[in-house]
Phi, psi and omega in degrees: 000308181300320173297313175300304184291339192092346177295124171072019181267172176301316175305319176296326175290326184292320184293324181297320175302321177296312179305313186294311178307312180299317191286333181283318180296311186289343187287344177298342178290330180276331189265330191297317188290342178293312175294322181282351192303301174303327191280323177290321178305314178295312185300321175273350174075040186238175176283163181300317178300316179298316173290330170302327178290334166298314173303316178300320177300315183306311185283337172290311171309314175306314182291312173297326177293329179294313167306304182295317181282341174291312180294328177295318179298317176296328185264322184256342184110156188279327183300308180295330176299312183285326172304321181292321179297320180295323180295311182295329176291323183288318178299314193295311176304315179301310183302317188284323178293345175256358187306132179265350184203167180303314188301314188291317177300315182301322178295312174304318174298318178289300190275353179237294187301308183301306189299311173299317181292332177295340175298331192259016176234268180311308178306316178295314174305318179293310177303324180289321184290343176284337180266005182218148186241294183296324182243035187289313179308318183290321180294317180298315182295325176292315175302320181284342174294347179298323176300316169293329169294325172296324175281352176269319181278315188292314181309309176294325181294321184288329174295318180293317184295324181285329166307317179271327186241345188092164188276341180287315180294329177291328175292318180295319180298319181298310183302323177295319184295317175307321189285326187271343183251330188285324183293315177295324179288324182297334180293337177290346187246038180277347182293134174286156186290157187302325182298327180299317182295321185297323183288318181298329173276007183077021179253129177299139176290158186296148182277154173306146191275332193225164172207163181230024183064019185251162168291157180298322180290325180289318185295316180306317176300310177305317181288322174294329179287330187284327180295318186287311180304308185293324177283339167298316167302310191293331190292328187306303174285339178281322180279317199251005182291334177291309179299321180290332171289322176293326181290324177287352179090013174274345181095148182302323186294320179298318180288324173300318177300314180300319172301313178302310177307307180303319186272342169290310180290342171290331178295314184286331176295316177298316184291325181286332172293324179289324178299315179289324178296330174295340186251323180241358175096163192284330183290318175301315182297321180293315185298321182296321180293323184299310181302305189293328179293322178298325178300306189293329178289332174289324177295331177293337180287343179245016190232121175219354179281155181298318178293311186294324180297311182299319176305306184293325178296315170303323177283323175300316178298317178290343173273329191251001187297330187272000185290304187301310183287342180294331173297324178297312177297327172298316182292326174299332192275336193250339187229157181288157192286334178302324181270004192290329181295310187285323175290314174302323178298318178289320173304306180296319181296328178296324182293326183286318176307319179297314175307314188287312182301305185302321177297318176290315182293329174295326180279322181294313179309309174309314181298322187281326185251343183087000182208167181266006185296314179297331177293314179296315174298325176300316175298330171295312181296325172298317177300326183288326177302312187292322178299319181295320179295318176306312178295323190286321176297320184292328180287336189257353179310127180099352177294151172300143179284147177281168178286136180295000000 
């Protein structure tokens, strides 16, 4: 069956490689603003909270795009979805690079860059999940790692380019690169997912394996709330580590290195979480990541030397990388495959709302207190809420489903 349908086949793995490459390329839309944040702030002469709002618009665009692009992938296929995302990224980087004001810059970041980048995350993760059964957790984790691989590769490259060419020319170059590379890769994903062929042959799609006694929409809302809470906490180091290092006198370059280190270890964490999820399920994987992320945030509150920040950034990446892909695995365990694009998009978009909210809150708390300590403590509180949802889902697992 697997060889006929393509599930767990060599084609499935080759397709996963193309999806990983697309996710890595499209992920520049999420990470470019993190490195450019202090430079653009100085260019426009604005406050930290103001430029953090531009990051927030990017994440809100990513959030809306996750839902819309997920729906588009369910109805039209993943290839046209990714093609559209690449075009939006090219237009967005061009518009932001030519922006005369913060308003223009924030609009380009949110409406074009964030929206376009979303096509290369949740829709690709959902599509990858259709092509694997035995190694679904691993496949989802590998595809989701493209976002972190982007965070490992792009920050030092963008920082280097900005030093030589300025942030505006760097943005224009990134837009051109997206346009030239993403279209050919998207065309390799034109084959429809296996369950389409099964449905045409009159074979019913597999039923969800788990339930917690909630209606589908109530369960979706709870998963979304968990994702939002964990990513409010996660955003503090990821969004502000570059600015934090600049404030401490270590420079933007050291902060970009820490972000790259953090996300590099996040890739290791994501692959490991996929291996774990294939054995214990998505909810347990989420709970493990939540507890470990809390530990890392506490360590940030007592670390401000250069060496300790490198160490804690590596630990943070190693501890939290498996959290976000665990929500995609949970969705596939509780919902039918035909709804995967939209429902994974909603779950992932909730995590992006968390990143946007947390990134903005970090800037506000910094402006209020003059340091990031309160922001780290705020993150710990949100992470405790995420862990509580994980424990509740685990306790309810196996209950009969409620009426939709």
